[in-house]
N, CA, C and O atoms as a GROMACS GRO file, in nm:
protein
  188
    1MET      N    1   2.533  17.073  22.286
    1MET     CA    2   2.674  17.033  22.293
    1MET      C    3   2.765  17.142  22.238
    1MET      O    4   2.879  17.157  22.282
    2ASN      N    5   2.715  17.219  22.140
    2ASN     CA    6   2.798  17.325  22.083
    2ASN      C    7   2.832  17.433  22.186
    2ASN      O    8   2.936  17.498  22.176
    3ALA      N    9   2.743  17.453  22.285
    3ALA     CA   10   2.768  17.556  22.385
    3ALA      C   11   2.891  17.520  22.469
    3ALA      O   12   2.959  17.609  22.520
    4LEU      N   13   2.919  17.391  22.485
    4LEU     CA   14   3.033  17.349  22.565
    4LEU      C   15   3.165  17.371  22.493
    4LEU      O   16   3.270  17.386  22.556
    5ARG      N   17   3.160  17.372  22.362
    5ARG     CA   18   3.284  17.372  22.284
    5ARG      C   19   3.376  17.492  22.314
    5ARG      O   20   3.495  17.471  22.341
    6PRO      N   21   3.327  17.618  22.310
    6PRO     CA   22   3.418  17.730  22.338
    6PRO      C   23   3.476  17.722  22.479
    6PRO      O   24   3.592  17.756  22.501
    7TRP      N   25   3.394  17.678  22.573
    7TRP     CA   26   3.442  17.670  22.711
    7TRP      C   27   3.555  17.568  22.723
    7TRP      O   28   3.655  17.592  22.789
    8ARG      N   29   3.538  17.454  22.658
    8ARG     CA   30   3.640  17.350  22.666
    8ARG      C   31   3.767  17.394  22.592
    8ARG      O   32   3.878  17.366  22.637
    9VAL      N   33   3.750  17.462  22.481
    9VAL     CA   34   3.866  17.512  22.408
    9VAL      C   35   3.942  17.613  22.494
    9VAL      O   36   4.065  17.612  22.498
   10GLU      N   37   3.867  17.700  22.563
   10GLU     CA   38   3.930  17.797  22.651
   10GLU      C   39   4.001  17.728  22.766
   10GLU      O   40   4.113  17.764  22.802
   11LEU      N   41   3.936  17.629  22.824
   11LEU     CA   42   3.991  17.559  22.939
   11LEU      C   43   4.120  17.485  22.901
   11LEU      O   44   4.217  17.487  22.976
   12VAL      N   45   4.118  17.421  22.785
   12VAL     CA   46   4.236  17.343  22.742
   12VAL      C   47   4.339  17.434  22.675
   12VAL      O   48   4.459  17.417  22.696
   13GLY      N   49   4.291  17.529  22.594
   13GLY     CA   50   4.382  17.609  22.512
   13GLY      C   51   4.473  17.699  22.594
   13GLY      O   52   4.591  17.715  22.560
   14GLU      N   53   4.422  17.758  22.701
   14GLU     CA   54   4.503  17.853  22.777
   14GLU      C   55   4.623  17.786  22.844
   14GLU      O   56   4.735  17.833  22.826
   15PRO      N   57   4.606  17.678  22.920
   15PRO     CA   58   4.722  17.610  22.979
   15PRO      C   59   4.818  17.556  22.873
   15PRO      O   60   4.940  17.557  22.893
   16VAL      N   61   4.763  17.511  22.761
   16VAL     CA   62   4.848  17.460  22.655
   16VAL      C   63   4.934  17.572  22.597
   16VAL      O   64   5.053  17.554  22.572
   17ARG      N   65   4.872  17.689  22.576
   17ARG     CA   66   4.949  17.804  22.527
   17ARG      C   67   5.059  17.841  22.625
   17ARG      O   68   5.173  17.866  22.586
   18ARG      N   69   5.023  17.846  22.754
   18ARG     CA   70   5.122  17.882  22.855
   18ARG      C   71   5.233  17.779  22.862
   18ARG      O   72   5.351  17.813  22.870
   19ALA      N   73   5.195  17.652  22.860
   19ALA     CA   74   5.295  17.544  22.870
   19ALA      C   75   5.387  17.547  22.750
   19ALA      O   76   5.508  17.526  22.764
   20SER      N   77   5.332  17.571  22.631
   20SER     CA   78   5.416  17.571  22.511
   20SER      C   79   5.513  17.687  22.513
   20SER      O   80   5.629  17.672  22.475
   21SER      N   81   5.468  17.805  22.558
   21SER     CA   82   5.559  17.919  22.564
   21SER      C   83   5.664  17.896  22.672
   21SER      O   84   5.781  17.932  22.654
   22TYR      N   85   5.624  17.835  22.785
   22TYR     CA   86   5.719  17.805  22.892
   22TYR      C   87   5.821  17.702  22.845
   22TYR      O   88   5.941  17.717  22.869
   23LEU      N   89   5.772  17.598  22.777
   23LEU     CA   90   5.863  17.495  22.729
   23LEU      C   91   5.958  17.551  22.624
   23LEU      O   92   6.074  17.511  22.617
   24ARG      N   93   5.909  17.643  22.543
   24ARG     CA   94   5.996  17.702  22.442
   24ARG      C   95   6.113  17.776  22.510
   24ARG      O   96   6.228  17.758  22.471
   25GLY      N   97   6.082  17.857  22.610
   25GLY     CA   98   6.187  17.927  22.682
   25GLY      C   99   6.277  17.831  22.757
   25GLY      O  100   6.398  17.851  22.763
   26PHE      N  101   6.217  17.725  22.815
   26PHE     CA  102   6.296  17.629  22.893
   26PHE      C  103   6.390  17.552  22.802
   26PHE      O  104   6.506  17.528  22.838
   27SER      N  105   6.342  17.512  22.683
   27SER     CA  106   6.426  17.433  22.594
   27SER      C  107   6.541  17.516  22.540
   27SER      O  108   6.652  17.464  22.522
   28THR      N  109   6.518  17.645  22.513
   28THR     CA  110   6.628  17.729  22.466
   28THR      C  111   6.730  17.747  22.578
   28THR      O  112   6.850  17.753  22.552
   29ALA      N  113   6.684  17.756  22.703
   29ALA     CA  114   6.776  17.766  22.815
   29ALA      C  115   6.852  17.633  22.832
   29ALA      O  116   6.972  17.633  22.860
   30GLN      N  117   6.781  17.521  22.814
   30GLN     CA  118   6.844  17.391  22.827
   30GLN      C  119   6.956  17.371  22.727
   30GLN      O  120   7.058  17.310  22.758
   31ILE      N  121   6.938  17.424  22.606
   31ILE     CA  122   7.039  17.405  22.501
   31ILE      C  123   7.173  17.460  22.549
   31ILE      O  124   7.278  17.404  22.517
   32ARG      N  125   7.171  17.570  22.624
   32ARG     CA  126   7.296  17.628  22.671
   32ARG      C  127   7.352  17.551  22.790
   32ARG      O  128   7.473  17.535  22.803
   33ILE      N  129   7.264  17.501  22.879
   33ILE     CA  130   7.309  17.441  23.005
   33ILE      C  131   7.351  17.296  22.989
   33ILE      O  132   7.454  17.254  23.041
   34THR      N  133   7.270  17.219  22.918
   34THR     CA  134   7.285  17.074  22.916
   34THR      C  135   7.424  17.032  22.869
   34THR      O  136   7.468  17.074  22.762
   35PRO      N  137   7.494  16.949  22.945
   35PRO     CA  138   7.628  16.904  22.904
   35PRO      C  139   7.624  16.808  22.785
   35PRO      O  140   7.715  16.809  22.702
   36PHE      N  141   7.519  16.726  22.777
   36PHE     CA  142   7.511  16.631  22.666
   36PHE      C  143   7.416  16.682  22.559
   36PHE      O  144   7.323  16.613  22.519
   37ARG      N  145   7.440  16.805  22.514
   37ARG     CA  146   7.355  16.866  22.412
   37ARG      C  147   7.406  16.830  22.273
   37ARG      O  148   7.525  16.805  22.256
   38PRO      N  149   7.318  16.828  22.173
   38PRO     CA  150   7.361  16.801  22.036
   38PRO      C  151   7.455  16.911  21.987
   38PRO      O  152   7.429  17.030  22.006
   39LEU      N  153   7.565  16.870  21.924
   39LEU     CA  154   7.665  16.969  21.881
   39LEU      C  155   7.608  17.065  21.777
   39LEU      O  156   7.642  17.183  21.778
   40GLY      N  157   7.523  17.016  21.688
   40GLY     CA  158   7.468  17.102  21.583
   40GLY      C  159   7.390  17.218  21.642
   40GLY      O  160   7.400  17.331  21.594
   41LEU      N  161   7.310  17.190  21.748
   41LEU     CA  162   7.231  17.296  21.809
   41LEU      C  163   7.321  17.399  21.876
   41LEU      O  164   7.294  17.518  21.870
   42VAL      N  165   7.428  17.351  21.940
   42VAL     CA  166   7.517  17.443  22.011
   42VAL      C  167   7.584  17.536  21.912
   42VAL      O  168   7.588  17.658  21.932
   43GLU      N  169   7.637  17.479  21.803
   43GLU     CA  170   7.709  17.562  21.707
   43GLU      C  171   7.616  17.664  21.642
   43GLU      O  172   7.653  17.780  21.625
   44SER      N  173   7.496  17.622  21.607
   44SER     CA  174   7.404  17.714  21.540
   44SER      C  175   7.356  17.823  21.636
   44SER      O  176   7.334  17.937  21.594
   45SER      N  177   7.338  17.790  21.765
   45SER     CA  178   7.288  17.889  21.860
   45SER      C  179   7.398  17.984  21.905
   45SER      O  180   7.371  18.100  21.935
   46ASP      N  181   7.522  17.935  21.910
   46ASP     CA  182   7.632  18.020  21.957
   46ASP      C  183   7.673  18.122  21.852
   46ASP      O  184   7.717  18.232  21.886
   47ARG      N  185   7.660  18.088  21.725
   47ARG     CA  186   7.704  18.181  21.621
   47ARG      C  187   7.595  18.280  21.583
   47ARG      O  188   7.617  18.366  21.496
   0.00000   0.00000   0.00000
């Protein structure tokens, strides 16, 4: 069973890493675009 572990970590970890980096970029883009964005985030990101 231990032989499967690195393979499963690789299989799950890579898409998760990509998705998290994509979501991070997407959420920062959303903060600027979204009309109903939290005011605190807008003020802190604009300054």
